[in-house]
One Martini backbone bead per residue (centre of mass of N, CA, C, O) as a GRO file, in nm:
protein
  248
    1UNK     BB    1 -14.648  -9.267 -10.614
    2UNK     BB    2 -14.955  -9.234 -10.666
    3UNK     BB    3 -15.224  -9.359 -10.773
    4UNK     BB    4 -15.409  -9.357 -11.036
    5UNK     BB    5 -15.682  -9.251 -11.164
    6UNK     BB    6 -15.948  -9.387 -11.347
    7UNK     BB    7 -16.156  -9.135 -11.307
    8UNK     BB    8 -16.411  -8.916 -11.235
    9UNK     BB    9 -16.530  -9.110 -11.005
   10UNK     BB   10 -16.259  -9.057 -10.810
   11UNK     BB   11 -16.348  -8.777 -10.747
   12UNK     BB   12 -16.402  -8.584 -10.505
   13UNK     BB   13 -16.645  -8.371 -10.423
   14UNK     BB   14 -16.471  -8.130 -10.333
   15UNK     BB   15 -16.308  -8.120 -10.600
   16UNK     BB   16 -16.541  -8.078 -10.791
   17UNK     BB   17 -16.632  -7.806 -10.671
   18UNK     BB   18 -16.365  -7.659 -10.708
   19UNK     BB   19 -16.342  -7.680 -11.015
   20UNK     BB   20 -16.613  -7.540 -11.090
   21UNK     BB   21 -16.560  -7.284 -10.927
   22UNK     BB   22 -16.314  -7.187 -11.083
   23UNK     BB   23 -16.455  -7.165 -11.360
   24UNK     BB   24 -16.676  -6.966 -11.270
   25UNK     BB   25 -16.490  -6.739 -11.173
   26UNK     BB   26 -16.352  -6.694 -11.445
   27UNK     BB   27 -16.608  -6.612 -11.597
   28UNK     BB   28 -16.682  -6.367 -11.425
   29UNK     BB   29 -16.418  -6.214 -11.473
   30UNK     BB   30 -16.449  -6.187 -11.781
   31UNK     BB   31 -16.715  -6.025 -11.777
   32UNK     BB   32 -16.615  -5.781 -11.604
   33UNK     BB   33 -16.368  -5.716 -11.819
   34UNK     BB   34 -16.459  -5.813 -12.122
   35UNK     BB   35 -16.288  -6.100 -12.147
   36UNK     BB   36 -16.445  -6.332 -12.375
   37UNK     BB   37 -16.221  -6.383 -12.562
   38UNK     BB   38 -16.008  -6.580 -12.697
   39UNK     BB   39 -15.677  -6.632 -12.584
   40UNK     BB   40 -15.373  -6.627 -12.779
   41UNK     BB   41 -15.084  -6.681 -12.615
   42UNK     BB   42 -14.901  -6.809 -12.842
   43UNK     BB   43 -14.821  -6.536 -12.986
   44UNK     BB   44 -14.568  -6.477 -12.789
   45UNK     BB   45 -14.435  -6.703 -12.951
   46UNK     BB   46 -14.122  -6.851 -13.105
   47UNK     BB   47 -13.977  -7.043 -13.317
   48UNK     BB   48 -13.723  -7.174 -13.455
   49UNK     BB   49 -13.623  -7.323 -13.733
   50UNK     BB   50 -13.459  -7.545 -13.591
   51UNK     BB   51 -13.681  -7.641 -13.400
   52UNK     BB   52 -13.881  -7.721 -13.619
   53UNK     BB   53 -13.699  -7.924 -13.772
   54UNK     BB   54 -13.663  -8.120 -13.535
   55UNK     BB   55 -13.970  -8.200 -13.523
   56UNK     BB   56 -13.973  -8.301 -13.842
   57UNK     BB   57 -13.774  -8.544 -13.881
   58UNK     BB   58 -14.026  -8.792 -13.856
   59UNK     BB   59 -14.213  -8.700 -14.063
   60UNK     BB   60 -14.411  -8.718 -14.302
   61UNK     BB   61 -14.417  -8.586 -14.612
   62UNK     BB   62 -14.678  -8.422 -14.610
   63UNK     BB   63 -14.665  -8.265 -14.337
   64UNK     BB   64 -14.370  -8.159 -14.367
   65UNK     BB   65 -14.415  -8.005 -14.631
   66UNK     BB   66 -14.637  -7.816 -14.521
   67UNK     BB   67 -14.476  -7.690 -14.290
   68UNK     BB   68 -14.259  -7.564 -14.479
   69UNK     BB   69 -14.457  -7.393 -14.640
   70UNK     BB   70 -14.553  -7.221 -14.399
   71UNK     BB   71 -14.269  -7.105 -14.335
   72UNK     BB   72 -14.235  -6.956 -14.605
   73UNK     BB   73 -14.492  -6.772 -14.564
   74UNK     BB   74 -14.491  -6.723 -14.210
   75UNK     BB   75 -14.286  -6.867 -14.069
   76UNK     BB   76 -14.240  -6.965 -13.779
   77UNK     BB   77 -14.383  -7.106 -13.527
   78UNK     BB   78 -14.527  -7.058 -13.211
   79UNK     BB   79 -14.577  -7.371 -13.188
   80UNK     BB   80 -14.439  -7.698 -13.056
   81UNK     BB   81 -14.441  -8.046 -13.126
   82UNK     BB   82 -14.395  -8.373 -13.230
   83UNK     BB   83 -14.726  -8.338 -13.355
   84UNK     BB   84 -14.729  -8.001 -13.358
   85UNK     BB   85 -14.808  -7.699 -13.540
   86UNK     BB   86 -14.843  -7.336 -13.461
   87UNK     BB   87 -15.026  -7.060 -13.591
   88UNK     BB   88 -15.078  -6.704 -13.547
   89UNK     BB   89 -15.201  -6.475 -13.739
   90UNK     BB   90 -15.183  -6.596 -14.042
   91UNK     BB   91 -15.285  -6.394 -14.233
   92UNK     BB   92 -15.629  -6.479 -14.253
   93UNK     BB   93 -15.573  -6.635 -13.991
   94UNK     BB   94 -15.614  -6.733 -13.666
   95UNK     BB   95 -15.528  -7.044 -13.725
   96UNK     BB   96 -15.260  -7.291 -13.761
   97UNK     BB   97 -15.246  -7.652 -13.822
   98UNK     BB   98 -14.993  -7.909 -13.804
   99UNK     BB   99 -14.992  -8.259 -13.839
  100UNK     BB  100 -14.854  -8.574 -13.830
  101UNK     BB  101 -15.128  -8.716 -13.829
  102UNK     BB  102 -15.315  -8.877 -14.058
  103UNK     BB  103 -15.638  -8.829 -14.230
  104UNK     BB  104 -15.866  -8.999 -14.389
  105UNK     BB  105 -16.008  -8.874 -14.710
  106UNK     BB  106 -16.263  -8.890 -14.985
  107UNK     BB  107 -16.309  -8.580 -15.007
  108UNK     BB  108 -16.322  -8.569 -15.343
  109UNK     BB  109 -16.064  -8.741 -15.278
  110UNK     BB  110 -15.822  -8.938 -15.196
  111UNK     BB  111 -15.674  -8.852 -14.876
  112UNK     BB  112 -15.499  -8.643 -14.641
  113UNK     BB  113 -15.520  -8.492 -14.326
  114UNK     BB  114 -15.302  -8.196 -14.172
  115UNK     BB  115 -15.447  -7.913 -14.221
  116UNK     BB  116 -15.557  -7.627 -14.022
  117UNK     BB  117 -15.797  -7.362 -14.066
  118UNK     BB  118 -15.889  -7.062 -13.887
  119UNK     BB  119 -16.189  -6.877 -13.796
  120UNK     BB  120 -16.397  -6.637 -13.725
  121UNK     BB  121 -16.739  -6.783 -13.673
  122UNK     BB  122 -17.101  -6.759 -13.670
  123UNK     BB  123 -17.261  -7.041 -13.664
  124UNK     BB  124 -17.554  -7.149 -13.721
  125UNK     BB  125 -17.722  -7.393 -13.569
  126UNK     BB  126 -17.914  -7.472 -13.827
  127UNK     BB  127 -17.627  -7.538 -14.006
  128UNK     BB  128 -17.457  -7.774 -13.901
  129UNK     BB  129 -17.560  -8.017 -14.066
  130UNK     BB  130 -17.506  -7.905 -14.349
  131UNK     BB  131 -17.192  -7.870 -14.315
  132UNK     BB  132 -17.129  -8.174 -14.256
  133UNK     BB  133 -17.244  -8.270 -14.529
  134UNK     BB  134 -17.053  -8.119 -14.711
  135UNK     BB  135 -16.798  -8.148 -14.485
  136UNK     BB  136 -16.625  -8.333 -14.248
  137UNK     BB  137 -16.375  -8.098 -14.259
  138UNK     BB  138 -16.581  -7.903 -14.142
  139UNK     BB  139 -16.519  -7.702 -13.864
  140UNK     BB  140 -16.715  -7.660 -13.555
  141UNK     BB  141 -16.730  -7.388 -13.295
  142UNK     BB  142 -16.965  -7.247 -13.114
  143UNK     BB  143 -16.839  -7.142 -12.850
  144UNK     BB  144 -16.576  -7.005 -12.989
  145UNK     BB  145 -16.646  -6.901 -13.281
  146UNK     BB  146 -16.552  -7.131 -13.501
  147UNK     BB  147 -16.396  -7.204 -13.822
  148UNK     BB  148 -16.285  -7.491 -14.013
  149UNK     BB  149 -16.020  -7.648 -14.217
  150UNK     BB  150 -15.936  -7.987 -14.327
  151UNK     BB  151 -15.638  -8.089 -14.507
  152UNK     BB  152 -15.360  -8.085 -14.761
  153UNK     BB  153 -15.424  -7.766 -14.797
  154UNK     BB  154 -15.477  -7.434 -14.814
  155UNK     BB  155 -15.647  -7.427 -15.071
  156UNK     BB  156 -15.866  -7.625 -14.977
  157UNK     BB  157 -15.950  -7.446 -14.731
  158UNK     BB  158 -16.051  -7.210 -14.889
  159UNK     BB  159 -16.278  -7.359 -15.029
  160UNK     BB  160 -16.434  -7.459 -14.786
  161UNK     BB  161 -16.492  -7.172 -14.657
  162UNK     BB  162 -16.619  -7.025 -14.893
  163UNK     BB  163 -16.855  -7.230 -14.925
  164UNK     BB  164 -16.965  -7.222 -14.643
  165UNK     BB  165 -17.060  -6.927 -14.664
  166UNK     BB  166 -17.264  -6.983 -14.895
  167UNK     BB  167 -17.446  -7.168 -14.736
  168UNK     BB  168 -17.518  -6.972 -14.505
  169UNK     BB  169 -17.624  -6.743 -14.725
  170UNK     BB  170 -17.776  -6.917 -14.970
  171UNK     BB  171 -17.605  -6.961 -15.249
  172UNK     BB  172 -17.588  -7.276 -15.163
  173UNK     BB  173 -17.616  -7.595 -15.172
  174UNK     BB  174 -17.484  -7.883 -15.080
  175UNK     BB  175 -17.477  -8.015 -15.359
  176UNK     BB  176 -17.349  -7.777 -15.506
  177UNK     BB  177 -17.098  -7.751 -15.326
  178UNK     BB  178 -16.962  -8.026 -15.381
  179UNK     BB  179 -16.925  -7.985 -15.688
  180UNK     BB  180 -16.773  -7.712 -15.675
  181UNK     BB  181 -16.535  -7.811 -15.520
  182UNK     BB  182 -16.432  -8.015 -15.732
  183UNK     BB  183 -16.394  -7.801 -15.952
  184UNK     BB  184 -16.187  -7.616 -15.805
  185UNK     BB  185 -15.976  -7.833 -15.740
  186UNK     BB  186 -15.920  -7.918 -16.031
  187UNK     BB  187 -15.829  -7.642 -16.134
  188UNK     BB  188 -15.592  -7.603 -15.942
  189UNK     BB  189 -15.431  -7.864 -16.020
  190UNK     BB  190 -15.423  -7.756 -16.340
  191UNK     BB  191 -15.366  -7.434 -16.339
  192UNK     BB  192 -15.634  -7.297 -16.314
  193UNK     BB  193 -15.880  -7.103 -16.244
  194UNK     BB  194 -15.918  -7.061 -15.861
  195UNK     BB  195 -16.037  -6.840 -15.645
  196UNK     BB  196 -16.124  -7.026 -15.395
  197UNK     BB  197 -15.799  -7.115 -15.355
  198UNK     BB  198 -15.650  -6.814 -15.294
  199UNK     BB  199 -15.884  -6.687 -15.103
  200UNK     BB  200 -16.078  -6.493 -14.929
  201UNK     BB  201 -16.423  -6.385 -15.028
  202UNK     BB  202 -16.433  -6.275 -14.731
  203UNK     BB  203 -16.490  -6.102 -14.421
  204UNK     BB  204 -16.398  -6.193 -14.131
  205UNK     BB  205 -16.421  -6.181 -13.820
  206UNK     BB  206 -16.276  -6.020 -13.511
  207UNK     BB  207 -16.439  -6.144 -13.305
  208UNK     BB  208 -16.749  -6.180 -13.136
  209UNK     BB  209 -16.842  -6.518 -13.183
  210UNK     BB  210 -16.926  -6.622 -12.928
  211UNK     BB  211 -17.123  -6.907 -12.767
  212UNK     BB  212 -17.221  -6.967 -12.432
  213UNK     BB  213 -17.504  -6.992 -12.392
  214UNK     BB  214 -17.707  -7.156 -12.137
  215UNK     BB  215 -17.809  -7.184 -11.815
  216UNK     BB  216 -17.925  -7.506 -11.621
  217UNK     BB  217 -17.803  -7.607 -11.331
  218UNK     BB  218 -17.926  -7.482 -11.073
  219UNK     BB  219 -18.186  -7.662 -11.017
  220UNK     BB  220 -18.022  -7.929 -11.017
  221UNK     BB  221 -17.838  -7.864 -10.779
  222UNK     BB  222 -18.060  -7.837 -10.568
  223UNK     BB  223 -18.161  -8.127 -10.596
  224UNK     BB  224 -17.885  -8.266 -10.529
  225UNK     BB  225 -17.851  -8.143 -10.248
  226UNK     BB  226 -18.100  -8.277 -10.126
  227UNK     BB  227 -18.003  -8.571 -10.183
  228UNK     BB  228 -17.739  -8.552 -10.021
  229UNK     BB  229 -17.867  -8.508  -9.748
  230UNK     BB  230 -18.027  -8.770  -9.750
  231UNK     BB  231 -17.783  -8.958  -9.769
  232UNK     BB  232 -17.654  -8.870  -9.496
  233UNK     BB  233 -17.900  -8.942  -9.315
  234UNK     BB  234 -17.959  -9.251  -9.436
  235UNK     BB  235 -17.707  -9.392  -9.593
  236UNK     BB  236 -17.814  -9.338  -9.885
  237UNK     BB  237 -17.877  -9.389 -10.240
  238UNK     BB  238 -17.970  -9.319 -10.547
  239UNK     BB  239 -17.956  -9.559 -10.797
  240UNK     BB  240 -18.000  -9.339 -11.039
  241UNK     BB  241 -17.754  -9.207 -10.956
  242UNK     BB  242 -17.454  -9.112 -10.972
  243UNK     BB  243 -17.157  -9.222 -10.881
  244UNK     BB  244 -16.994  -9.155 -10.553
  245UNK     BB  245 -16.708  -9.253 -10.401
  246UNK     BB  246 -16.696  -9.033 -10.160
  247UNK     BB  247 -16.979  -9.156 -10.015
  248UNK     BB  248 -16.868  -9.448  -9.915
   0.00000   0.00000   0.00000
């Protein structure tokens, strides 16, 4: 077997151009066909309960218990590895992931995160900072047009996303949201009314939320092409430019 490459700097220029060209061609094809929404091909598959249980055999109690709770509610997952189970279009969610490895989180009280629920949601760019201040486990993907919540229960993730929506719509400030989150979570844990923990209180969109941003690379590519020609002619390279091992 050939030696492994150490990193991106070892990839020859021709291969770099081929890789980006392939990605660009795929993008153009998607635009021409109108298929620009992320395709969750995992929906086509389904694990058996036995297969899922085999994957959970050595998981910690929290994640394995949550994975089994999700199977009771939504059936076996669509995808699974020894460290992750994934459901697509389960209940109100675009995607649900339960992971084996727990992430320590102290808000609103010390616990570990291991379940993430996603919805399609076009988060305004100017709200990104506010939402991460609200909850570090409120996950935002501007390009894919998705918002998610990661915690130790589906109920907690309902709270996170319901309140996230209220921050975006101006119904609550970040400070109000953090205290209200703790209030709703406490009520839910004590078996008292906690509507924010029971369901989505708004109707999220289904698709059409992606934000592909704007292209800026064309003029820079022309500049770099000119510099590359100069390098080939003079046998030297601009020391301020990124190293390209293929030109040595």
